[in-house]
C-alpha positions in Angstrom: 28.2 -24.2 -45.4 27.1 -21.2 -43.1 24.1 -20.8 -45.6 23.1 -24.4 -45.0 23.5 -24.1 -41.2 21.3 -21.0 -41.1 18.5 -22.9 -43.2 18.7 -25.8 -40.8 18.3 -23.5 -37.8 15.2 -21.9 -39.3 13.7 -25.0 -40.2 14.3 -26.5 -36.8 12.7 -23.5 -35.2 9.7 -23.9 -37.3 9.3 -27.4 -36.5 9.6 -26.7 -32.8 6.7 -24.0 -33.0 4.6 -26.4 -35.1 5.0 -28.9 -32.3 3.7 -26.4 -29.9 0.6 -25.6 -32.0 -0.3 -28.8 -33.6 -3.9 -27.4 -34.5 -2.7 -24.4 -36.3 -3.0 -24.1 -40.0 0.2 -24.2 -42.1 -0.8 -21.0 -43.9 -1.6 -19.0 -40.8 0.8 -17.7 -38.0 0.0 -19.2 -34.7 -2.2 -17.2 -32.2 -0.4 -16.6 -29.0 -2.2 -16.4 -25.7 -0.6 -15.1 -22.3 -1.9 -16.3 -19.0 -0.8 -14.4 -15.9 -1.6 -15.9 -12.5 -2.5 -13.9 -9.3 -0.1 -13.8 -6.5 -0.2 -10.3 -4.9 3.0 -8.6 -4.7 4.5 -11.5 -6.6 2.7 -10.5 -9.6 4.9 -7.7 -10.3 7.3 -10.7 -11.7 4.8 -10.4 -14.7 6.4 -7.1 -15.8 9.9 -8.6 -15.9 8.5 -11.5 -17.9 6.8 -9.1 -20.3 10.0 -7.4 -20.9 11.4 -10.4 -22.2 8.7 -11.5 -24.4 8.8 -8.2 -26.0 12.4 -8.3 -26.5 12.0 -11.7 -28.0 9.6 -10.1 -30.6 6.6 -12.1 -29.6 3.2 -10.6 -30.5 0.7 -11.5 -27.8 -2.8 -12.0 -29.3 -4.9 -12.8 -26.1 -4.4 -12.2 -22.6 -6.1 -13.7 -19.6 -5.3 -13.0 -16.0 -6.4 -13.2 -12.3 -5.9 -10.8 -9.4 -2.6 -9.0 -9.9 -2.3 -10.8 -13.3 -5.6 -9.3 -14.4 -4.4 -5.8 -13.4 -1.0 -6.1 -15.2 -2.7 -8.1 -18.1 -5.4 -5.5 -18.5 -2.9 -2.6 -18.6 -0.8 -4.5 -21.1 -3.9 -5.4 -23.2 -4.8 -1.6 -23.2 -1.5 -0.6 -25.1 1.1 0.0 -22.4 4.5 -1.5 -23.0 6.4 -3.6 -20.5 8.8 -0.8 -19.9 5.9 1.7 -19.4 4.5 -0.8 -16.8 7.8 -1.0 -15.1 8.0 2.8 -14.6 4.4 3.0 -13.4 4.9 0.3 -10.7 8.3 1.6 -9.6 6.8 5.0 -8.9 3.7 3.7 -7.1 3.5 3.7 -3.3 1.5 0.5 -2.7 1.3 0.9 1.0 -0.9 4.0 0.4 -2.8 2.3 -2.3 -3.6 -0.7 -0.2 -4.5 0.8 3.1 -6.5 3.5 1.5 -4.9 6.2 3.4 -7.1 9.3 2.8 -5.1 12.4 2.8 -6.0 15.0 5.7 -6.6 17.5 2.9 -9.8 15.4 1.9 -11.4 15.7 5.4 -13.5 18.6 6.5 -12.6 20.2 9.8 -15.2 18.2 11.7 -13.6 14.9 10.1 -10.1 16.2 10.9 -10.9 16.4 14.5 -12.8 13.3 14.6 -9.9 11.2 13.0 -7.4 12.8 15.4 -9.2 12.0 18.5 -9.9 8.2 18.5 -7.6 5.3 18.6 -10.0 2.7 17.8 -13.5 2.9 15.9 -15.9 -0.2 15.7 -19.4 -0.6 14.2 -22.1 -0.7 16.9 -25.5 -1.8 15.7 -28.4 -3.1 18.1 -26.0 -2.7 21.0 -23.6 -5.3 19.3 -19.9 -4.5 18.6 -18.8 -5.9 15.2 -15.7 -5.7 13.1 -15.2 -4.4 9.6 -15.2 -6.9 6.6 -11.9 -5.9 5.3 -8.7 -3.6 5.9 -9.4 -1.6 2.8 -12.1 -0.6 0.3 -9.5 -0.7 -2.5 -10.5 3.1 -3.4 -7.0 4.3 -4.1 -6.3 1.5 -6.4 -9.5 2.0 -8.3 -8.7 5.8 -8.8 -5.2 4.9 -10.2 -6.7 2.4 -12.6 -9.5 4.6 -13.8 -6.9 7.2 -14.9 -4.3 4.7 -16.3 -7.2 3.1 -18.5 -8.9 6.4 -19.4 -7.9 5.9 -23.0 -9.9 2.8 -23.3 -12.8 4.0 -21.1 -15.3 3.4 -23.9 -14.4 -0.1 -24.7 -17.1 -2.3 -23.1 -16.3 -5.6 -24.9 -12.7 -6.5 -23.7 -12.2 -8.6 -26.9 -12.1 -5.1 -28.7 -9.0 -3.8 -26.7 -5.8 -3.4 -28.6 -5.2 -7.0 -27.2 -8.3 -9.1 -26.5 -8.5 -9.6 -22.7 -10.5 -11.4 -19.9 -10.1 -12.1 -16.4 -12.0 -14.0 -13.7 -13.7 -13.3 -10.2 -15.4 -15.5 -7.7 -19.1 -15.1 -6.7 -18.8 -15.1 -2.9 -22.3 -16.4 -2.4 -22.3 -19.3 -4.8 -18.6 -20.0 -5.1 -18.9 -20.1 -8.8 -16.2 -18.7 -11.3 -17.4 -15.5 -12.9 -15.8 -14.6 -16.4 -15.2 -10.9 -16.9 -14.9 -10.1 -20.4 -17.3 -7.1 -20.8 -18.1 -4.0 -18.7 -16.1 -1.3 -17.4 -12.4 -2.5 -17.3 -11.1 -0.9 -14.0 -14.2 -2.2 -12.2 -13.7 -5.8 -13.6 -9.8 -5.9 -12.8 -10.5 -4.6 -9.2 -13.1 -7.3 -8.6 -10.7 -10.0 -10.0 -8.2 -8.8 -7.3 -10.2 -8.2 -4.1 -8.4 -10.6 -1.7 -10.6 -11.7 1.1 -10.2 -9.7 4.5 -7.8 -7.3 2.7 -10.3 -5.7 0.4 -14.1 -5.2 0.6 -16.0 -7.4 -1.8 -17.0 -5.9 -5.2 -20.4 -5.8 -6.8 -21.0 -6.1 -10.5 -24.4 -6.7 -12.0 -25.8 -7.6 -8.6 -23.1 -10.2 -7.9 -20.9 -9.9 -4.9 -17.4 -10.8 -6.2 -13.9 -11.6 -4.5 -10.6 -12.6 -5.9 -10.8 -15.0 -8.8 -7.9 -17.0 -7.5 -10.2 -18.5 -5.1 -11.5 -20.7 -8.0 -9.3 -20.1 -10.9 -6.0 -18.5 -10.4 -4.6 -19.5 -13.9 -7.4 -19.1 -16.6 -5.7 -21.0 -19.2 -8.7 -22.7 -20.7 -10.6 -19.3 -21.3 -7.6 -18.2 -23.2 -7.5 -21.2 -25.3 -11.2 -20.7 -26.0 -10.4 -17.2 -27.2 -8.4 -18.9 -30.1 -4.9 -19.2 -28.7 -2.7 -21.8 -30.5 0.2 -21.3 -28.1 0.1 -20.5 -24.5 2.7 -18.5 -22.6 2.2 -18.7 -18.9 3.7 -16.8 -16.1 2.9 -18.6 -12.7 3.6 -16.5 -9.6 1.4 -18.2 -7.1 2.5 -19.7 -3.9 3.2 -23.4 -3.6 2.0 -24.9 -0.1 3.9 -23.0 2.7 5.6 -24.6 5.7 4.5 -23.8 9.2 7.4 -21.4 9.6 6.2 -19.3 6.7 2.7 -18.8 8.0 3.4 -15.7 9.9 0.3 -13.6 9.2 -3.4 -14.0 8.7 -3.0 -13.1 5.1 -0.7 -16.1 4.6 -2.8 -18.4 6.3 -5.9 -17.5 4.2 -3.6 -17.8 1.1 -2.5 -21.3 2.2 -6.2 -22.3 2.5 -6.9 -21.0 -0.9 -3.8 -22.7 -2.5 -4.9 -26.4 -1.4 -7.1 -26.3 -4.6 -5.0 -23.9 -7.0 -1.6 -25.7 -6.4 -3.3 -29.1 -7.4 -4.9 -27.4 -10.4 -1.5 -26.1 -11.6 -0.2 -29.7 -11.9 -2.4 -30.1 -14.9 -2.5 -26.6 -16.2 1.2 -26.3 -16.5 1.2 -29.4 -18.8 -1.1 -27.5 -21.0 1.2 -24.5 -21.2 3.7 -24.4 -24.1 6.1 -21.9 -22.4 5.7 -22.2 -18.5 7.6 -19.4 -16.7 7.8 -20.0 -12.9 9.8 -17.2 -11.3 11.8 -18.3 -8.1 10.0 -15.9 -5.7 9.1 -18.2 -2.8 11.0 -16.1 -0.3 8.6 -13.2 -0.9 5.1 -12.8 0.4 1.9 -11.6 -1.3 2.3 -8.2 0.5 5.9 -7.6 -0.2 5.4 -4.7 -2.5 8.3 -2.7 -1.1 10.6 -5.3 -2.6 9.0 -5.0 -6.1 12.1 -4.1 -8.0 13.6 -7.4 -6.8 10.6 -9.3 -7.9 10.4 -7.7 -11.3 14.1 -8.5 -11.9 13.5 -12.2 -10.8 10.6 -12.4 -13.3 13.0 -11.1 -16.0 15.7 -13.6 -15.2 13.0 -16.6 -15.3 11.6 -15.5 -18.7 15.1 -15.1 -20.1 15.8 -18.7 -19.6 13.0 -19.3 -22.2 14.3 -16.7 -24.6 15.2 -19.1 -27.3 11.6 -20.7 -27.3 10.3 -17.3 -27.3 12.3 -16.2 -30.4 11.1 -19.5 -32.1 7.5 -18.3 -31.5 8.2 -14.9 -32.9 9.9 -16.3 -35.9 6.9 -18.4 -36.7 4.5 -15.4 -36.2 6.5 -13.9 -39.2 4.9 -10.4 -38.4 6.4 -7.1 -39.5 7.8 -5.5 -36.4 5.9 -2.3 -35.3 7.1 0.7 -33.2 7.1 0.1 -29.5 3.7 0.9 -27.8 3.6 4.1 -26.2 0.6 5.4 -24.3 0.4 8.7 -22.6 -1.4 8.8 -19.4 -4.1 11.5 -19.6 -4.1 14.0 -16.9 -7.3 16.0 -17.5 -10.8 15.6 -18.5 -14.2 17.5 -18.8 -17.3 16.2 -16.9 -20.4 17.3 -18.7 -22.9 15.3 -16.8 -23.0 13.6 -13.5 -25.1 10.6 -12.7 -25.4 9.3 -9.1 -26.6 6.0 -8.3 -27.1 4.3 -4.8 -27.6 7.6 -2.8 -30.5 6.9 -0.5 -29.3 8.5 2.8 -27.3 11.4 1.4 -28.6 14.2 -0.8 -27.3 15.1 -4.3 -26.2 18.4 -3.0 -24.2 16.8 -0.2 -22.4 14.6 -2.7 -21.8 17.4 -5.3 -20.5 19.6 -2.5 -17.9 16.8 -1.5 -16.7 16.5 -5.0 -16.0 20.3 -5.4 -15.7 20.7 -9.0 -18.0 22.3 -11.6 -19.5 20.4 -14.5 -18.6 21.3 -18.2 -15.2 22.6 -16.9 -11.9 21.1 -17.6 -10.5 19.5 -14.5 -7.3 17.5 -13.7 -7.5 13.9 -12.6 -5.9 15.1 -9.3 -9.1 17.3 -8.8 -11.4 14.2 -9.6 -9.3 12.1 -7.2 -9.4 14.7 -4.5 -13.2 14.8 -4.9 -13.5 11.0 -4.6 -11.3 11.2 -1.6 -13.4 13.8 0.0 -16.4 11.5 -0.3 -14.4 8.5 1.0 -13.2 10.6 4.1 -16.7 10.8 5.3 -16.8 7.0 5.9 -20.3 7.0 4.7 -19.7 4.7 1.7 -18.1 1.1 1.7 -17.4 1.4 -2.0 -17.2 4.4 -4.3 -17.0 3.1 -7.9 -17.4 5.4 -10.9 -17.5 4.9 -14.7 -16.2 7.5 -17.1 -17.9 7.3 -20.5 -17.6 9.7 -23.4 -20.9 11.5 -24.4 -19.7 13.4 -27.5 -19.1 16.6 -25.8 -17.0 15.4 -23.0 -17.3 12.7 -20.4 -20.2 11.3 -18.4 -19.3 10.6 -14.6 -21.5 7.7 -13.4 -21.1 7.5 -9.7 -22.2 4.1 -8.2 -22.2 4.4 -4.4 -22.4 1.8 -1.9 -23.6 3.3 1.4 -22.2 2.0 4.5 -25.1 0.2 6.2 -23.6 0.9 9.6 -24.8 4.2 11.1 -23.7 3.8 14.7 -20.1 3.5 15.9 -18.4 3.0 19.2 -15.0 4.8 19.5 -12.4 4.8 22.2 -9.2 6.3 23.1 -6.9 7.0 26.0 -4.5 9.8 27.1 -2.2 11.1 29.7 -0.8 14.7 30.0 0.6 16.9 32.8 -2.5 19.2 33.0 -5.6 16.9 32.4 -3.8 13.9 33.8 -5.0 10.3 32.9 -8.3 10.0 30.9 -10.1 7.3 28.9 -12.7 8.4 26.4 -15.6 6.4 25.0 -17.6 8.0 22.2 -21.0 7.0 20.5 -21.4 8.3 16.9 -24.7 8.1 15.1 -25.0 9.1 11.4 -28.3 10.1 10.0 -29.4 11.0 13.5 -32.2 13.5 12.7 -31.9 13.8 9.0 -29.9 13.0 5.9 -26.4 14.2 5.7 -26.0 14.8 9.5 -24.0 13.2 12.3 -24.2 13.2 16.1 -21.4 12.5 18.4 -21.0 12.2 22.1 -17.7 11.8 24.1 -17.7 10.8 27.7 -14.3 11.2 29.3 -13.4 9.4 32.7 -10.3 10.0 34.5 -8.8 12.4 37.0 -11.2 15.0 35.6 -14.7 14.1 34.3 -15.4 15.9 30.9 -17.8 15.5 27.9 -17.9 16.6 24.3 -21.1 16.7 22.3 -21.3 17.5 18.7 -24.0 17.7 16.0 -23.0 18.6 12.4 -25.4 18.8 9.4 -23.2 18.9 6.3 -24.7 20.7 3.3 -21.7 20.5 1.1 -21.5 23.7 -1.1 -24.1 25.4 1.1 -24.0 26.6 4.7 -23.6 23.7 7.2 -25.0 23.8 10.7 -23.5 22.8 13.9 -24.1 22.6 17.5 -21.3 22.0 20.2 -21.4 21.5 23.9 -18.3 20.8 25.9 -17.4 20.5 29.5 -13.8 20.7 30.5 -12.2 20.9 34.1 -8.7 20.7 35.4 -6.6 22.1 38.2 -3.0 23.5 38.2 -0.4 24.9 40.6 0.2 28.6 39.5 2.0 31.6 40.8 -0.2 33.8 43.1 0.7 36.9 41.0 -1.6 35.4 38.3 -4.6 36.4 40.4 -3.5 39.0 42.9 -5.4 42.1 42.6 -7.7 40.7 39.8 -10.4 38.8 41.8 -10.8 40.8 45.1 -8.3 38.4 46.8 -6.1 39.4 49.6 -2.6 40.8 48.9 -0.8 38.3 51.0 3.1 38.4 50.5 3.2 35.0 52.3 1.6 33.4 49.5 3.6 32.3 46.7 1.7 29.6 44.8 -1.9 28.5 44.8 -4.0 25.7 43.2 -6.4 26.9 40.6 -9.5 24.8 39.7 -10.9 25.7 36.2 -14.3 24.6 35.0 -15.5 25.6 31.7 -18.9 24.8 30.0 -19.1 25.9 26.4 -22.2 25.6 24.1 -22.2 26.7 20.5 -24.5 27.1 17.6 -22.8 28.0 14.3 -23.0 27.9 10.5 -20.0 27.0 8.5 -19.2 27.3 4.8 -16.3 25.1 3.5 -14.9 26.5 0.3 -12.3 23.5 0.2 -11.8 20.9 2.8 -8.8 22.9 4.0 -10.6 26.3 4.2 -13.7 27.1 6.3 -15.5 30.4 7.5 -17.6 30.0 10.7 -20.1 32.3 12.3 -22.0 31.5 15.5 -23.4 32.3 18.9 -21.7 31.0 22.1 -22.8 30.4 25.8 -19.9 29.9 28.2 -20.0 29.1 32.0 -16.8 29.7 33.8 -15.8 28.9 37.3 -12.3 29.8 38.6 -11.7 28.9 42.2 -9.0 27.7 44.8 -8.9 25.9 48.0 -5.3 27.1 48.9 -6.3 30.6 50.4 -6.8 30.4 54.2 -7.6 34.2 54.5 -10.2 35.7 52.2 -11.9 38.8 51.5 -15.3 39.2 52.7 -16.5 40.1 49.4 -15.1 36.7 47.9 -17.8 34.0 48.0 -17.0 31.0 50.2 -18.0 27.5 49.2 -18.1 25.3 52.2 -17.7 21.5 52.1 -17.2 18.8 54.5 -13.4 18.9 54.1 -12.4 22.3 52.9 -13.3 25.9 52.0 -13.0 27.3 48.5 -12.5 30.8 47.1 -14.3 31.5 43.9 -12.8 34.1 41.5 -15.4 33.8 38.8 -18.6 32.0 38.5 -20.4 33.8 35.4 -22.3 33.0 32.3 -21.1 34.8 29.3 -22.8 35.2 25.7 -21.0 36.0 22.7 -21.2 36.1 19.0 -18.1 34.7 17.1 -16.7 34.2 13.7 -13.5 32.3 12.5 -11.6 31.9 9.3 -9.3 28.9 9.2 -6.9 27.5 6.5 -5.2 24.2 7.4 -3.2 22.4 4.7 -0.9 20.5 7.3 -0.6 16.9 6.1 -0.6 15.8 9.8 -1.6 17.4 13.0 1.1 16.2 15.3 4.0 15.7 13.1 3.5 17.6 10.0 6.0 17.6 7.0 4.4 20.2 4.8 1.6 22.7 4.7 0.2 26.1 5.8 -2.0 27.1 8.6 -4.1 30.2 9.4 -6.6 30.3 12.3 -8.2 33.7 12.9 -10.8 34.1 15.5 -12.9 37.0 17.1 -15.5 36.8 20.0 -17.8 39.7 20.9 -18.9 39.4 24.5 -22.2 41.1 24.8 -23.8 39.9 28.1 -22.9 38.2 31.3 -24.5 37.1 34.7 -21.5 39.2 36.1 -20.6 37.3 39.3 -17.9 39.9 40.0 -20.2 42.9 39.1 -17.5 44.2 36.7 -18.7 43.4 33.3 -18.9 45.7 30.4 -18.8 44.7 26.6 -15.5 43.5 25.3 -14.0 41.6 22.5 -11.3 39.0 22.2 -9.3 38.6 18.8 -6.5 36.2 18.1 -4.8 34.7 15.1 -2.2 32.1 14.3 -0.1 31.7 11.2 2.2 28.8 10.4 4.0 26.9 7.7 6.0 23.6 7.6 9.1 23.2 5.2 11.1 20.3 4.3 14.8 21.2 4.8 16.5 18.1 4.2 15.4 14.2 3.7 13.3 13.5 6.8 14.0 16.8 8.4 11.3 19.6 8.6 11.0 22.7 10.0 7.7 24.3 11.4 7.5 28.0 11.9 4.5 29.6 13.6 3.5 32.9 15.0 0.4 33.9 16.8 -1.0 36.7 18.9 -4.1 38.0 20.8 -5.6 40.9 22.1 -8.6 42.0 24.4 -10.5 44.9 22.8 -12.4 47.2 25.3 -12.1 48.5 28.7 -13.8 45.7 30.7 -11.9 44.8 33.8 -13.0 41.0 33.4 -9.6 39.1 33.4 -11.3 35.5 32.8 -10.5 35.7 29.2 -6.9 37.1 29.5 -4.3 35.1 27.8 -2.2 32.9 30.0 1.0 31.3 28.5 2.8 28.2 29.7 3.0 24.5 29.4 2.7 22.2 26.4 -0.2 20.4 24.5 -3.2 21.0 22.5 -7.0 21.6 22.6 -6.7 24.0 25.5 -9.8 26.0 26.5 -10.3 29.7 26.5 -7.2 31.6 25.9 -4.6 29.3 27.6 -1.6 29.2 25.3 1.3 26.6 25.3 4.6 28.0 26.0 8.0 26.0 26.4 10.2 26.8 29.3 7.4 27.7 31.7 4.9 25.6 33.4 1.0 25.7 32.7 -0.6 29.0 33.6 2.5 30.9 34.2 2.5 34.1 32.2 -0.8 36.3 32.2 -1.8 39.4 30.1 -4.7 40.8 28.0 -2.5 40.6 24.9 0.4 38.7 23.5 2.6 37.9 20.6 4.5 34.7 20.2 6.9 33.0 17.7 8.1 29.5 17.7 10.2 27.2 15.5 10.3 23.4 15.6 12.8 21.0 14.0 11.4 17.5 13.5 14.0 14.8 12.4 12.4 11.5 11.5 15.4 9.3 12.3 13.4 5.9 12.0 9.9 5.2 10.6 7.5 6.7 13.2 10.4 8.0 15.5 11.0 11.7 15.6 13.9 13.7 17.5 12.4 17.3 18.2 13.9 20.5 19.0 11.8 23.6 19.8 12.3 27.2 20.6 9.7 29.9 21.3 9.6 33.5 22.3 6.9 35.9 23.5 5.8 39.2 24.9 3.0 39.2 27.1 1.5 42.2 29.2 -1.6 44.4 29.5 -2.3 46.7 26.5 0.7 45.3 24.7 -0.4 46.7 21.4 -1.5 50.1 22.6 1.9 50.8 24.2 3.8 49.3 21.3 5.8 47.0 23.4 4.8 43.9 21.3 7.5 45.0 18.8 10.3 45.0 21.5 12.8 42.4 22.2 10.9 39.3 23.7 10.6 39.4 27.4 9.9 35.5 27.6 11.7 32.6 25.9 11.9 28.9 26.2 13.6 25.8 24.6 12.5 22.3 24.3 14.2 19.0 23.4 12.0 16.0 22.8 11.1 12.7 21.5 8.1 11.7 19.5 6.6 8.3 18.5 3.6 7.6 16.4 2.0 5.0 18.3 -1.5 3.1 17.9 -2.8 5.1 20.7 -1.8 8.3 19.1 1.4 10.5 19.3 3.6 9.7 22.3 5.7 13.0 23.2 8.3 13.5 25.7 10.0 17.1 26.2 12.5 18.7 28.4 12.0 22.5 28.4 14.1 25.3 30.0 13.9 29.1 30.2 16.9 31.2 30.9 14.6 34.0 32.6 13.8 31.6 35.4 16.7 29.5 35.0 14.8 26.4 35.6 13.5 23.4 33.6 10.6 20.9 33.5 9.6 17.8 31.8 6.3 17.5 29.8 4.7 14.1 28.8 2.0 13.4 26.5 0.7 9.9 25.7 -2.1 9.4 23.1 -4.4 11.8 21.2 -5.5 15.0 22.7 -9.1 15.3 23.7 
């Protein structure tokens, strides 16, 4: 009786499958086609469905997909198992992938300073401001897919993949559907998923392509044409949303696109033999952080069809094979580099950014770092590359799409206790005089007018050339002892504090070699004009110059031009300037002052050397410790005090030898040499929110190193407790600092990027 029941069950299953594939020959097993729709983050449900399809024993013969369905379908077609795909996507940070966050380590020092100064950057051509075409160029996604699909890099005909595959894209100029079943696989699937406004359009064979879901989000007819008798389809696309659900521009664009695709699915679902429709309406196309839930829902939905899937597997009657196992390649050897599309930038510039040698084994991380270096320049709208075997190793075919915009307008705003309020407007021009260069001019309005001009000719591997000109001025209340006896001023015991005005104009010409984006050596020449003055003193010495105006008299302490040669070595691997979580820092600088206009008639040659060493370490989850030590010394017997070190206050980008020091106000502790150590604890208690605690100690005096006092117990100490927030304007920082030596405290406030 049991034997008869088993035979009946098998016959029933075979009859069911024959009904699905009426055109299949009785002597041949049915060919199974898999169709995966687009749907952004919802497409992760495909992975869950694939798990169940594999579990049922179904062998997929053909795969067709669109957008996210194309990406997952291509990876599966290349040989990855569903379980491997699950592991890959669970370990992927989609926020970084989509936003194309270029790591700080990929930027030269010029680019680091540039990106950490401006809150807004817009294209500015023909005196017209425009807006970028998309949020992301899709570079990080492309880099990942190139590595994941390296094992099939030489398969140009997608029908010859382990499982034949195709995907579709949309020609943005004509609106026609473009079938992609040949070419370089990573390039094809990225083109299929370039969602308008989110990603830059792709270019293949001269056609400008965007997301295939615009015209065909479920390419069932193409899969049938490949030879499929039975269609298994996973549909993750949106139904039409209600007004309450349209909460973002992305959702509205998707709704417009869905007017067509939702209607198309009414017919296409009828042609699908096993139609899997995961219940994921509550998720949006950008809910990648909820990927685990989406995968699980896809698995649950497919499990509802498990009996039918097993019927197909039974009808296929194939000998079970071992589970697929593809090992992701982590290294390669590039023997030859072919560069296409570099009209405005030289080959040397591009090779210098990539920073690896041909015919040497490199890791994919090295390749990705080189591509990130190129991307960080902002000179390319898209960087696509093919990796193709050449017998001895691999050809790297770089296909560059240069950014046609060469001029930008950039803006920022800032407030702090020293420079006060300031608004910055910048004009940046690339290819200003020649290939590979950039010119930039900051004009700063506020309580103090300032400017910063930079010109940089980046020669990659070779010595780069730069010119800087910067005007800085500010005023601060400081203790009279800071200048008493140094500038021919009266020794008046009745004067406790004075107002000091500082004007600094610095012009530099330099050469720089960048061994890595994080390490640079610089040599150059500098002109500096310094003016220190006050309007506080009522009684002045006859030798001090008086500058009269309609409203006040001013005492000038220095009004000299100085000429020097300088060199600098800098290593900076901090992952972030203001709230770093890891990395090392070394900054060493020496200036030799050879000439001066000598306002005070006391100049003789001298040098100033200083160095700073730091490291950031992760102690616990979201808690990091930043340890730094620094010091400086004036070398020589010159009585010029304008370049002495002066500690106090809080901030960045100080001119000359002003050094921040918690516990004391700005310009509080002078000396021609100093040592300082500091520690800062940074606890990120919520995204972008930081609780900060800082302690610093210092010895500051004249001839500190000659006397050996630098090794004594610190004479000065300070403590700070603060809050930091990463805003769109830049970091917002609030600190209360206190020093036991003066038994007093003060508040420091900083809003926005320092400039």
